[in-house]
All heavy atoms as TSV, in Angstrom:
chain	resi	resn	atom	element	x	y	z
A	1	MET	N	N	-18.410	-11.117	10.690
A	1	MET	CA	C	-17.067	-10.787	11.150
A	1	MET	C	C	-17.086	-10.527	12.650
A	1	MET	O	O	-18.033	-9.914	13.184
A	1	MET	CB	C	-16.622	-9.512	10.363
A	1	MET	CG	C	-15.161	-9.202	10.600
A	1	MET	SD	S	-14.596	-7.840	9.601
A	1	MET	CE	C	-14.051	-8.763	8.144
A	2	ALA	N	N	-16.122	-11.023	13.291
A	2	ALA	CA	C	-16.090	-10.956	14.749
A	2	ALA	C	C	-15.677	-9.553	15.244
A	2	ALA	O	O	-14.939	-8.853	14.596
A	2	ALA	CB	C	-15.065	-11.950	15.294
A	3	GLU	N	N	-16.268	-9.145	16.342
A	3	GLU	CA	C	-15.924	-7.862	16.998
A	3	GLU	C	C	-15.075	-8.223	18.192
A	3	GLU	O	O	-15.518	-8.936	19.126
A	3	GLU	CB	C	-17.182	-7.150	17.443
A	3	GLU	CG	C	-18.030	-6.635	16.285
A	3	GLU	CD	C	-17.432	-5.366	15.638
A	3	GLU	OE1	O	-16.655	-4.678	16.279
A	3	GLU	OE2	O	-17.766	-5.164	14.480
A	4	TYR	N	N	-13.864	-7.715	18.239
A	4	TYR	CA	C	-12.944	-8.086	19.325
A	4	TYR	C	C	-12.808	-6.959	20.407
A	4	TYR	O	O	-12.229	-7.186	21.435
A	4	TYR	CB	C	-11.544	-8.292	18.752
A	4	TYR	CG	C	-11.490	-9.522	17.847
A	4	TYR	CD1	C	-11.595	-9.424	16.452
A	4	TYR	CD2	C	-11.358	-10.809	18.414
A	4	TYR	CE1	C	-11.542	-10.527	15.714
A	4	TYR	CE2	C	-11.321	-11.921	17.596
A	4	TYR	CZ	C	-11.399	-11.788	16.248
A	4	TYR	OH	O	-11.343	-12.897	15.419
A	5	GLU	N	N	-13.386	-5.808	20.118
A	5	GLU	CA	C	-13.171	-4.664	21.024
A	5	GLU	C	C	-13.615	-4.942	22.460
A	5	GLU	O	O	-12.817	-4.643	23.389
A	5	GLU	CB	C	-13.985	-3.440	20.464
A	5	GLU	CG	C	-13.818	-2.180	21.206
A	5	GLU	CD	C	-14.859	-1.986	22.280
A	5	GLU	OE1	O	-15.985	-2.475	22.084
A	5	GLU	OE2	O	-14.589	-1.341	23.291
A	6	LYS	N	N	-14.733	-5.487	22.668
A	6	LYS	CA	C	-15.203	-5.728	24.058
A	6	LYS	C	C	-14.294	-6.714	24.750
A	6	LYS	O	O	-13.969	-6.541	25.922
A	6	LYS	CB	C	-16.667	-6.217	23.996
A	6	LYS	CG	C	-17.249	-6.416	25.403
A	6	LYS	CD	C	-18.710	-6.829	25.318
A	6	LYS	CE	C	-19.270	-7.014	26.679
A	6	LYS	NZ	N	-20.663	-7.384	26.657
A	7	ARG	N	N	-13.912	-7.782	24.046
A	7	ARG	CA	C	-13.102	-8.833	24.688
A	7	ARG	C	C	-11.705	-8.287	24.991
A	7	ARG	O	O	-11.087	-8.632	26.016
A	7	ARG	CB	C	-13.004	-10.046	23.824
A	7	ARG	CG	C	-14.355	-10.757	23.752
A	7	ARG	CD	C	-14.493	-11.874	22.746
A	7	ARG	NE	N	-13.294	-12.614	22.418
A	7	ARG	CZ	C	-13.246	-13.377	21.349
A	7	ARG	NH1	N	-14.271	-13.506	20.553
A	7	ARG	NH2	N	-12.162	-14.032	21.049
A	8	VAL	N	N	-11.169	-7.423	24.103
A	8	VAL	CA	C	-9.839	-6.841	24.317
A	8	VAL	C	C	-9.881	-5.926	25.564
A	8	VAL	O	O	-8.989	-6.039	26.420
A	8	VAL	CB	C	-9.411	-6.045	23.101
A	8	VAL	CG1	C	-8.196	-5.127	23.396
A	8	VAL	CG2	C	-9.023	-6.981	21.944
A	9	ARG	N	N	-10.919	-5.099	25.675
A	9	ARG	CA	C	-11.038	-4.231	26.827
A	9	ARG	C	C	-11.216	-5.025	28.163
A	9	ARG	O	O	-10.636	-4.617	29.187
A	9	ARG	CB	C	-12.186	-3.228	26.668
A	9	ARG	CG	C	-11.891	-2.161	25.575
A	9	ARG	CD	C	-13.081	-1.340	25.308
A	9	ARG	NE	N	-12.859	-0.515	24.140
A	9	ARG	CZ	C	-12.247	0.658	24.174
A	9	ARG	NH1	N	-11.852	1.189	25.313
A	9	ARG	NH2	N	-12.070	1.335	23.096
A	10	GLU	N	N	-11.962	-6.095	28.109
A	10	GLU	CA	C	-12.124	-6.907	29.274
A	10	GLU	C	C	-10.775	-7.535	29.753
A	10	GLU	O	O	-10.467	-7.552	30.926
A	10	GLU	CB	C	-13.140	-8.017	29.044
A	10	GLU	CG	C	-14.540	-7.527	28.991
A	10	GLU	CD	C	-15.507	-8.645	28.556
A	10	GLU	OE1	O	-15.100	-9.756	28.268
A	10	GLU	OE2	O	-16.738	-8.318	28.546
A	11	LEU	N	N	-10.010	-8.020	28.760
A	11	LEU	CA	C	-8.697	-8.601	29.079
A	11	LEU	C	C	-7.732	-7.575	29.601
A	11	LEU	O	O	-6.976	-7.805	30.522
A	11	LEU	CB	C	-8.122	-9.307	27.828
A	11	LEU	CG	C	-8.742	-10.630	27.519
A	11	LEU	CD1	C	-8.288	-11.083	26.115
A	11	LEU	CD2	C	-8.304	-11.692	28.514
A	12	LEU	N	N	-7.761	-6.419	29.013
A	12	LEU	CA	C	-6.865	-5.291	29.481
A	12	LEU	C	C	-7.222	-4.946	30.933
A	12	LEU	O	O	-6.283	-4.870	31.774
A	12	LEU	CB	C	-7.035	-4.088	28.609
A	12	LEU	CG	C	-6.438	-4.126	27.212
A	12	LEU	CD1	C	-6.821	-2.872	26.367
A	12	LEU	CD2	C	-4.926	-4.269	27.243
A	13	SER	N	N	-8.457	-4.816	31.270
A	13	SER	CA	C	-8.888	-4.513	32.624
A	13	SER	C	C	-8.539	-5.619	33.607
A	13	SER	O	O	-8.064	-5.359	34.697
A	13	SER	CB	C	-10.407	-4.263	32.707
A	13	SER	OG	O	-10.748	-3.090	31.948
A	14	ARG	N	N	-8.719	-6.829	33.176
A	14	ARG	CA	C	-8.441	-7.991	34.025
A	14	ARG	C	C	-6.961	-8.074	34.381
A	14	ARG	O	O	-6.581	-8.589	35.451
A	14	ARG	CB	C	-8.912	-9.283	33.355
A	14	ARG	CG	C	-9.053	-10.426	34.315
A	14	ARG	CD	C	-9.576	-11.686	33.651
A	14	ARG	NE	N	-10.745	-11.456	32.801
A	14	ARG	CZ	C	-11.044	-12.152	31.700
A	14	ARG	NH1	N	-10.268	-13.157	31.343
A	14	ARG	NH2	N	-12.066	-11.861	31.001
A	15	HIS	N	N	-6.053	-7.588	33.464
A	15	HIS	CA	C	-4.644	-7.666	33.722
A	15	HIS	C	C	-4.064	-6.389	34.297
A	15	HIS	O	O	-2.853	-6.173	34.287
A	15	HIS	CB	C	-3.948	-8.061	32.383
A	15	HIS	CG	C	-4.103	-9.469	32.033
A	15	HIS	ND1	N	-5.178	-9.968	31.310
A	15	HIS	CD2	C	-3.345	-10.547	32.344
A	15	HIS	CE1	C	-5.037	-11.261	31.156
A	15	HIS	NE2	N	-3.949	-11.617	31.773
A	16	GLY	N	N	-4.940	-5.526	34.826
A	16	GLY	CA	C	-4.473	-4.322	35.513
A	16	GLY	C	C	-4.271	-3.113	34.650
A	16	GLY	O	O	-3.820	-2.073	35.156
A	17	CYS	N	N	-4.558	-3.226	33.373
A	17	CYS	CA	C	-4.415	-2.049	32.522
A	17	CYS	C	C	-5.572	-1.064	32.776
A	17	CYS	O	O	-6.643	-1.527	33.193
A	17	CYS	CB	C	-4.426	-2.428	31.018
A	17	CYS	SG	S	-3.074	-3.539	30.592
A	18	HIS	N	N	-5.350	0.217	32.612
A	18	HIS	CA	C	-6.398	1.181	32.883
A	18	HIS	C	C	-6.535	2.196	31.761
A	18	HIS	O	O	-5.575	2.524	31.106
A	18	HIS	CB	C	-6.207	1.835	34.236
A	18	HIS	CG	C	-4.972	2.662	34.267
A	18	HIS	ND1	N	-3.761	2.143	34.594
A	18	HIS	CD2	C	-4.787	4.024	34.064
A	18	HIS	CE1	C	-2.852	3.153	34.603
A	18	HIS	NE2	N	-3.470	4.267	34.273
A	19	PHE	N	N	-7.786	2.649	31.566
A	19	PHE	CA	C	-8.099	3.686	30.573
A	19	PHE	C	C	-7.479	4.988	30.997
A	19	PHE	O	O	-7.606	5.422	32.134
A	19	PHE	CB	C	-9.635	3.810	30.493
A	19	PHE	CG	C	-10.093	4.941	29.558
A	19	PHE	CD1	C	-10.058	4.764	28.223
A	19	PHE	CD2	C	-10.412	6.171	30.082
A	19	PHE	CE1	C	-10.505	5.813	27.386
A	19	PHE	CE2	C	-10.827	7.198	29.270
A	19	PHE	CZ	C	-10.863	7.008	27.895
A	20	VAL	N	N	-6.770	5.671	30.020
A	20	VAL	CA	C	-6.111	6.908	30.346
A	20	VAL	C	C	-6.944	8.088	29.770
A	20	VAL	O	O	-7.307	8.993	30.479
A	20	VAL	CB	C	-4.683	6.960	29.751
A	20	VAL	CG1	C	-4.030	8.278	29.963
A	20	VAL	CG2	C	-3.842	5.837	30.310
A	21	ARG	N	N	-7.220	8.021	28.498
A	21	ARG	CA	C	-7.978	9.124	27.839
A	21	ARG	C	C	-8.416	8.694	26.462
A	21	ARG	O	O	-8.038	7.626	25.927
A	21	ARG	CB	C	-7.079	10.350	27.658
A	21	ARG	CG	C	-5.874	10.093	26.775
A	21	ARG	CD	C	-4.991	11.340	26.643
A	21	ARG	NE	N	-3.776	11.032	25.992
A	21	ARG	CZ	C	-3.635	11.099	24.650
A	21	ARG	NH1	N	-4.619	11.415	23.878
A	21	ARG	NH2	N	-2.468	10.807	24.115
A	22	HIS	N	N	-9.279	9.503	25.876
A	22	HIS	CA	C	-9.684	9.325	24.471
A	22	HIS	C	C	-8.605	9.875	23.576
A	22	HIS	O	O	-8.105	10.950	23.858
A	22	HIS	CB	C	-11.032	10.022	24.184
A	22	HIS	CG	C	-12.164	9.411	24.947
A	22	HIS	ND1	N	-12.683	8.169	24.657
A	22	HIS	CD2	C	-12.871	9.884	25.981
A	22	HIS	CE1	C	-13.670	7.897	25.508
A	22	HIS	NE2	N	-13.809	8.961	26.320
A	23	GLY	N	N	-8.315	9.151	22.560
A	23	GLY	CA	C	-7.296	9.636	21.583
A	23	GLY	C	C	-7.945	10.265	20.336
A	23	GLY	O	O	-9.078	10.635	20.406
A	24	LYS	N	N	-7.166	10.302	19.304
A	24	LYS	CA	C	-7.714	10.857	18.061
A	24	LYS	C	C	-8.683	9.924	17.393
A	24	LYS	O	O	-8.500	8.684	17.445
A	24	LYS	CB	C	-6.562	11.218	17.113
A	24	LYS	CG	C	-5.739	12.337	17.487
A	24	LYS	CD	C	-4.776	12.726	16.373
A	24	LYS	CE	C	-4.062	14.018	16.744
A	24	LYS	NZ	N	-3.173	14.458	15.685
A	25	GLY	N	N	-9.654	10.455	16.784
A	25	GLY	CA	C	-10.681	9.622	16.047
A	25	GLY	C	C	-11.392	8.690	17.015
A	25	GLY	O	O	-11.924	9.118	18.045
A	26	ASP	N	N	-11.374	7.436	16.661
A	26	ASP	CA	C	-12.114	6.452	17.489
A	26	ASP	C	C	-11.180	5.546	18.272
A	26	ASP	O	O	-11.419	4.380	18.429
A	26	ASP	CB	C	-13.062	5.622	16.583
A	26	ASP	CG	C	-12.322	4.858	15.466
A	26	ASP	OD1	O	-11.122	5.152	15.276
A	26	ASP	OD2	O	-12.948	4.058	14.787
A	27	HIS	N	N	-10.069	6.124	18.724
A	27	HIS	CA	C	-9.110	5.335	19.537
A	27	HIS	C	C	-9.108	5.831	20.977
A	27	HIS	O	O	-9.389	6.990	21.294
A	27	HIS	CB	C	-7.716	5.543	18.933
A	27	HIS	CG	C	-7.527	4.802	17.665
A	27	HIS	ND1	N	-7.994	5.310	16.473
A	27	HIS	CD2	C	-6.881	3.650	17.361
A	27	HIS	CE1	C	-7.683	4.461	15.500
A	27	HIS	NE2	N	-7.034	3.467	16.014
A	28	ASP	N	N	-8.813	4.895	21.873
A	28	ASP	CA	C	-8.645	5.175	23.292
A	28	ASP	C	C	-7.247	4.813	23.690
A	28	ASP	O	O	-6.639	3.908	23.130
A	28	ASP	CB	C	-9.666	4.425	24.146
A	28	ASP	CG	C	-11.079	4.843	23.927
A	28	ASP	OD1	O	-11.289	6.055	23.565
A	28	ASP	OD2	O	-11.998	4.050	24.149
A	29	ILE	N	N	-6.694	5.451	24.666
A	29	ILE	CA	C	-5.372	5.197	25.162
A	29	ILE	C	C	-5.479	4.488	26.500
A	29	ILE	O	O	-6.137	4.956	27.437
A	29	ILE	CB	C	-4.534	6.528	25.331
A	29	ILE	CG1	C	-4.586	7.344	24.056
A	29	ILE	CG2	C	-3.101	6.231	25.782
A	29	ILE	CD1	C	-4.001	6.719	22.854
A	30	TRP	N	N	-4.835	3.346	26.615
A	30	TRP	CA	C	-4.810	2.539	27.809
A	30	TRP	C	C	-3.345	2.397	28.255
A	30	TRP	O	O	-2.448	2.350	27.455
A	30	TRP	CB	C	-5.325	1.134	27.544
A	30	TRP	CG	C	-6.842	1.102	27.392
A	30	TRP	CD1	C	-7.583	1.652	26.428
A	30	TRP	CD2	C	-7.758	0.464	28.253
A	30	TRP	NE1	N	-8.925	1.352	26.596
A	30	TRP	CE2	C	-9.042	0.631	27.751
A	30	TRP	CE3	C	-7.557	-0.281	29.446
A	30	TRP	CZ2	C	-10.175	0.131	28.358
A	30	TRP	CZ3	C	-8.719	-0.777	30.034
A	30	TRP	CH2	C	-10.004	-0.567	29.516
A	31	HIS	N	N	-3.144	2.378	29.572
A	31	HIS	CA	C	-1.826	2.178	30.148
A	31	HIS	C	C	-1.661	0.766	30.699
A	31	HIS	O	O	-2.521	0.289	31.364
A	31	HIS	CB	C	-1.503	3.203	31.219
A	31	HIS	CG	C	-0.137	3.035	31.823
A	31	HIS	ND1	N	0.989	3.436	31.164
A	31	HIS	CD2	C	0.272	2.482	32.959
A	31	HIS	CE1	C	2.048	3.138	31.902
A	31	HIS	NE2	N	1.628	2.516	33.046
A	32	SER	N	N	-0.543	0.136	30.294
A	32	SER	CA	C	-0.253	-1.225	30.740
A	32	SER	C	C	0.819	-1.195	31.852
A	32	SER	O	O	1.950	-0.781	31.595
A	32	SER	CB	C	0.196	-2.100	29.596
A	32	SER	OG	O	0.695	-3.333	30.070
A	33	PRO	N	N	0.471	-1.624	33.066
A	33	PRO	CA	C	1.515	-1.688	34.101
A	33	PRO	C	C	2.547	-2.802	33.886
A	33	PRO	O	O	3.621	-2.778	34.467
A	33	PRO	CB	C	0.699	-1.945	35.398
A	33	PRO	CG	C	-0.494	-2.637	34.913
A	33	PRO	CD	C	-0.806	-2.069	33.546
A	34	ILE	N	N	2.193	-3.727	33.012
A	34	ILE	CA	C	3.075	-4.877	32.741
A	34	ILE	C	C	4.293	-4.391	31.932
A	34	ILE	O	O	5.409	-4.708	32.278
A	34	ILE	CB	C	2.322	-5.956	31.941
A	34	ILE	CG1	C	1.152	-6.488	32.771
A	34	ILE	CG2	C	3.275	-7.059	31.554
A	34	ILE	CD1	C	0.201	-7.334	32.004
A	35	THR	N	N	4.071	-3.600	30.903
A	35	THR	CA	C	5.137	-3.084	30.056
A	35	THR	C	C	5.492	-1.651	30.410
A	35	THR	O	O	6.601	-1.194	30.013
A	35	THR	CB	C	4.728	-3.108	28.570
A	35	THR	OG1	O	3.580	-2.344	28.346
A	35	THR	CG2	C	4.464	-4.540	28.138
A	36	GLY	N	N	4.631	-0.939	31.084
A	36	GLY	CA	C	4.889	0.444	31.428
A	36	GLY	C	C	4.658	1.435	30.327
A	36	GLY	O	O	5.115	2.555	30.345
A	37	ILE	N	N	3.985	0.990	29.249
A	37	ILE	CA	C	3.750	1.898	28.128
A	37	ILE	C	C	2.190	2.036	27.935
A	37	ILE	O	O	1.422	1.257	28.426
A	37	ILE	CB	C	4.353	1.356	26.816
A	37	ILE	CG1	C	3.751	0.035	26.402
A	37	ILE	CG2	C	5.865	1.262	26.952
A	37	ILE	CD1	C	4.226	-0.447	25.032
A	38	SER	N	N	1.869	3.069	27.133
A	38	SER	CA	C	0.489	3.275	26.765
A	38	SER	C	C	0.206	2.669	25.416
A	38	SER	O	O	1.070	2.661	24.507
A	38	SER	CB	C	0.197	4.754	26.734
A	38	SER	OG	O	0.314	5.309	27.988
A	39	VAL	N	N	-0.982	2.106	25.293
A	39	VAL	CA	C	-1.360	1.374	24.066
A	39	VAL	C	C	-2.626	2.006	23.485
A	39	VAL	O	O	-3.561	2.326	24.247
A	39	VAL	CB	C	-1.648	-0.101	24.384
A	39	VAL	CG1	C	-2.066	-0.880	23.170
A	39	VAL	CG2	C	-0.458	-0.751	25.082
A	40	SER	N	N	-2.626	2.200	22.169
A	40	SER	CA	C	-3.822	2.749	21.457
A	40	SER	C	C	-4.747	1.603	21.137
A	40	SER	O	O	-4.329	0.610	20.525
A	40	SER	CB	C	-3.347	3.469	20.199
A	40	SER	OG	O	-4.424	3.908	19.493
A	41	VAL	N	N	-6.008	1.765	21.536
A	41	VAL	CA	C	-7.008	0.698	21.283
A	41	VAL	C	C	-8.159	1.297	20.448
A	41	VAL	O	O	-8.818	2.269	20.896
A	41	VAL	CB	C	-7.556	0.152	22.651
A	41	VAL	CG1	C	-8.646	-0.897	22.399
A	41	VAL	CG2	C	-6.458	-0.402	23.501
A	42	ASP	N	N	-8.379	0.708	19.286
A	42	ASP	CA	C	-9.436	1.151	18.404
A	42	ASP	C	C	-10.776	0.760	19.008
A	42	ASP	O	O	-10.896	-0.274	19.639
A	42	ASP	CB	C	-9.251	0.500	17.032
A	42	ASP	CG	C	-10.110	1.084	15.956
A	42	ASP	OD1	O	-11.036	1.892	16.242
A	42	ASP	OD2	O	-9.874	0.761	14.778
A	43	THR	N	N	-11.807	1.543	18.775
A	43	THR	CA	C	-13.117	1.220	19.326
A	43	THR	C	C	-13.879	0.243	18.453
A	43	THR	O	O	-14.891	-0.257	18.850
A	43	THR	CB	C	-13.983	2.515	19.494
A	43	THR	OG1	O	-14.080	3.146	18.241
A	43	THR	CG2	C	-13.376	3.416	20.536
A	44	ARG	N	N	-13.359	-0.025	17.280
A	44	ARG	CA	C	-13.983	-1.011	16.347
A	44	ARG	C	C	-12.906	-1.970	15.826
A	44	ARG	O	O	-12.464	-1.846	14.675
A	44	ARG	CB	C	-14.657	-0.282	15.194
A	44	ARG	CG	C	-15.866	0.519	15.627
A	44	ARG	CD	C	-16.423	1.234	14.488
A	44	ARG	NE	N	-15.576	2.381	14.237
A	44	ARG	CZ	C	-15.972	3.519	13.677
A	44	ARG	NH1	N	-17.194	3.602	13.238
A	44	ARG	NH2	N	-15.111	4.484	13.506
A	45	ILE	N	N	-12.528	-2.943	16.665
A	45	ILE	CA	C	-11.527	-3.912	16.255
A	45	ILE	C	C	-12.211	-5.064	15.540
A	45	ILE	O	O	-12.973	-5.760	16.149
A	45	ILE	CB	C	-10.746	-4.431	17.452
A	45	ILE	CG1	C	-10.144	-3.269	18.213
A	45	ILE	CG2	C	-9.694	-5.463	17.045
A	45	ILE	CD1	C	-9.560	-3.668	19.555
A	46	LYS	N	N	-11.978	-5.209	14.273
A	46	LYS	CA	C	-12.614	-6.268	13.466
A	46	LYS	C	C	-11.631	-7.366	13.082
A	46	LYS	O	O	-12.052	-8.455	12.656
A	46	LYS	CB	C	-13.215	-5.664	12.251
A	46	LYS	CG	C	-14.351	-4.689	12.545
A	46	LYS	CD	C	-15.053	-4.324	11.300
A	46	LYS	CE	C	-16.025	-3.198	11.585
A	46	LYS	NZ	N	-17.302	-3.558	12.056
A	47	SER	N	N	-10.339	-7.139	13.268
A	47	SER	CA	C	-9.334	-8.102	12.843
A	47	SER	C	C	-8.713	-8.732	14.081
A	47	SER	O	O	-8.342	-8.091	15.025
A	47	SER	CB	C	-8.248	-7.398	12.024
A	47	SER	OG	O	-7.122	-8.208	11.881
A	48	ARG	N	N	-8.556	-10.049	14.051
A	48	ARG	CA	C	-7.905	-10.773	15.188
A	48	ARG	C	C	-6.456	-10.374	15.223
A	48	ARG	O	O	-5.806	-10.432	16.256
A	48	ARG	CB	C	-8.075	-12.241	15.042
A	48	ARG	CG	C	-7.335	-12.950	13.964
A	48	ARG	CD	C	-7.567	-14.427	14.001
A	48	ARG	NE	N	-6.970	-15.087	12.861
A	48	ARG	CZ	C	-5.739	-15.507	12.794
A	48	ARG	NH1	N	-4.945	-15.433	13.836
A	48	ARG	NH2	N	-5.287	-16.102	11.703
A	49	HIS	N	N	-5.849	-10.028	14.077
A	49	HIS	CA	C	-4.452	-9.618	14.043
A	49	HIS	C	C	-4.221	-8.315	14.771
A	49	HIS	O	O	-3.272	-8.157	15.530
A	49	HIS	CB	C	-3.966	-9.455	12.605
A	49	HIS	CG	C	-4.102	-10.710	11.773
A	49	HIS	ND1	N	-3.351	-11.824	11.985
A	49	HIS	CD2	C	-4.910	-11.037	10.774
A	49	HIS	CE1	C	-3.683	-12.797	11.181
A	49	HIS	NE2	N	-4.670	-12.301	10.409
A	50	THR	N	N	-5.141	-7.359	14.682
A	50	THR	CA	C	-5.082	-6.116	15.414
A	50	THR	C	C	-5.269	-6.424	16.907
A	50	THR	O	O	-4.568	-5.849	17.744
A	50	THR	CB	C	-6.207	-5.140	14.916
A	50	THR	OG1	O	-6.011	-4.943	13.539
A	50	THR	CG2	C	-6.117	-3.874	15.682
A	51	ALA	N	N	-6.245	-7.272	17.248
A	51	ALA	CA	C	-6.488	-7.615	18.662
A	51	ALA	C	C	-5.203	-8.289	19.234
A	51	ALA	O	O	-4.853	-7.939	20.393
A	51	ALA	CB	C	-7.669	-8.534	18.780
A	52	ASN	N	N	-4.613	-9.179	18.485
A	52	ASN	CA	C	-3.408	-9.794	18.958
A	52	ASN	C	C	-2.245	-8.841	19.169
A	52	ASN	O	O	-1.442	-8.936	20.073
A	52	ASN	CB	C	-2.970	-10.959	18.053
A	52	ASN	CG	C	-3.904	-12.148	18.175
A	52	ASN	OD1	O	-4.540	-12.377	19.209
A	52	ASN	ND2	N	-3.997	-12.952	17.121
A	53	ALA	N	N	-2.116	-7.871	18.217
A	53	ALA	CA	C	-1.082	-6.841	18.325
A	53	ALA	C	C	-1.268	-6.017	19.604
A	53	ALA	O	O	-0.272	-5.688	20.269
A	53	ALA	CB	C	-1.058	-5.951	17.085
A	54	ILE	N	N	-2.484	-5.674	19.938
A	54	ILE	CA	C	-2.791	-4.871	21.164
A	54	ILE	C	C	-2.388	-5.727	22.373
A	54	ILE	O	O	-1.763	-5.225	23.316
A	54	ILE	CB	C	-4.234	-4.471	21.215
A	54	ILE	CG1	C	-4.512	-3.455	20.109
A	54	ILE	CG2	C	-4.575	-3.897	22.590
A	54	ILE	CD1	C	-5.990	-3.197	19.902
A	55	MET	N	N	-2.697	-7.004	22.404
A	55	MET	CA	C	-2.306	-7.881	23.505
A	55	MET	C	C	-0.805	-7.955	23.656
A	55	MET	O	O	-0.293	-7.854	24.767
A	55	MET	CB	C	-2.890	-9.320	23.284
A	55	MET	CG	C	-4.392	-9.432	23.352
A	55	MET	SD	S	-5.051	-9.106	25.003
A	55	MET	CE	C	-5.720	-7.478	24.780
A	56	LYS	N	N	-0.103	-8.075	22.529
A	56	LYS	CA	C	1.337	-8.156	22.546
A	56	LYS	C	C	1.982	-6.848	23.070
A	56	LYS	O	O	2.861	-6.876	23.927
A	56	LYS	CB	C	1.875	-8.450	21.181
A	56	LYS	CG	C	3.376	-8.724	21.118
A	56	LYS	CD	C	3.816	-9.103	19.740
A	56	LYS	CE	C	5.283	-9.414	19.713
A	56	LYS	NZ	N	5.696	-9.816	18.341
A	57	GLN	N	N	1.444	-5.711	22.640
A	57	GLN	CA	C	1.986	-4.396	23.040
A	57	GLN	C	C	1.759	-4.205	24.529
A	57	GLN	O	O	2.580	-3.576	25.183
A	57	GLN	CB	C	1.320	-3.291	22.263
A	57	GLN	CG	C	1.727	-3.164	20.827
A	57	GLN	CD	C	0.948	-2.185	20.081
A	57	GLN	OE1	O	0.110	-1.428	20.629
A	57	GLN	NE2	N	1.170	-2.060	18.763
A	58	SER	N	N	0.662	-4.707	25.052
A	58	SER	CA	C	0.360	-4.545	26.466
A	58	SER	C	C	0.998	-5.595	27.360
A	58	SER	O	O	0.840	-5.525	28.582
A	58	SER	CB	C	-1.133	-4.475	26.687
A	58	SER	OG	O	-1.741	-5.697	26.271
A	59	GLY	N	N	1.705	-6.598	26.793
A	59	GLY	CA	C	2.422	-7.547	27.559
A	59	GLY	C	C	1.537	-8.718	28.066
A	59	GLY	O	O	1.946	-9.460	28.948
A	60	ILE	N	N	0.387	-8.842	27.463
A	60	ILE	CA	C	-0.586	-9.925	27.875
A	60	ILE	C	C	-0.418	-11.124	26.922
A	60	ILE	O	O	-0.492	-10.923	25.695
A	60	ILE	CB	C	-2.030	-9.406	27.833
A	60	ILE	CG1	C	-2.175	-8.243	28.831
A	60	ILE	CG2	C	-2.981	-10.550	28.166
A	60	ILE	CD1	C	-3.479	-7.539	28.755
A	61	ASN	N	N	-0.169	-12.289	27.505
A	61	ASN	CA	C	0.027	-13.478	26.707
A	61	ASN	C	C	-1.322	-14.113	26.375
A	61	ASN	O	O	-1.777	-15.017	27.065
A	61	ASN	CB	C	0.937	-14.461	27.393
A	61	ASN	CG	C	1.294	-15.635	26.560
A	61	ASN	OD1	O	1.176	-15.611	25.349
A	61	ASN	ND2	N	1.776	-16.704	27.176
A	62	HIS	N	N	-2.001	-13.583	25.346
A	62	HIS	CA	C	-3.322	-14.140	24.912
A	62	HIS	C	C	-3.418	-13.929	23.419
A	62	HIS	O	O	-3.028	-12.904	22.896
A	62	HIS	CB	C	-4.416	-13.346	25.631
A	62	HIS	CG	C	-5.783	-13.767	25.218
A	62	HIS	ND1	N	-6.108	-15.094	24.976
A	62	HIS	CD2	C	-6.943	-13.135	25.011
A	62	HIS	CE1	C	-7.375	-15.179	24.610
A	62	HIS	NE2	N	-7.925	-13.983	24.666
A	63	HIS	N	N	-3.957	-15.029	22.752
A	63	HIS	CA	C	-4.087	-14.950	21.299
A	63	HIS	C	C	-5.532	-15.285	20.956
A	63	HIS	O	O	-6.146	-16.185	21.523
A	63	HIS	CB	C	-3.164	-15.976	20.682
A	63	HIS	CG	C	-1.760	-15.759	20.979
A	63	HIS	ND1	N	-1.021	-14.712	20.379
A	63	HIS	CD2	C	-0.896	-16.378	21.802
A	63	HIS	CE1	C	0.188	-14.771	20.835
A	63	HIS	NE2	N	0.317	-15.774	21.738
A	64	PHE	N	N	-6.064	-14.538	20.030
A	64	PHE	CA	C	-7.467	-14.750	19.544
A	64	PHE	C	C	-7.403	-15.669	18.372
A	64	PHE	O	O	-6.503	-15.744	17.642
A	64	PHE	CB	C	-8.095	-13.404	19.145
A	64	PHE	CG	C	-8.380	-12.518	20.311
A	64	PHE	CD1	C	-7.526	-11.485	20.647
A	64	PHE	CD2	C	-9.537	-12.697	21.099
A	64	PHE	CE1	C	-7.767	-10.662	21.712
A	64	PHE	CE2	C	-9.787	-11.840	22.132
A	64	PHE	CZ	C	-8.936	-10.844	22.490
């Protein structure tokens, strides 16, 4: 099963998003300057659907 967490974080950073804080459990909060909202990112993303949802929420046009 593919691990998407590292690739998602790299794409977020590349598009100007920045880490804000650690959230509950194994989630981190990132802020997207594209949409102006904060996005919750799981530290263990195993589903491409979850990875795509994070990209969509952050305003990044990228599909896994």
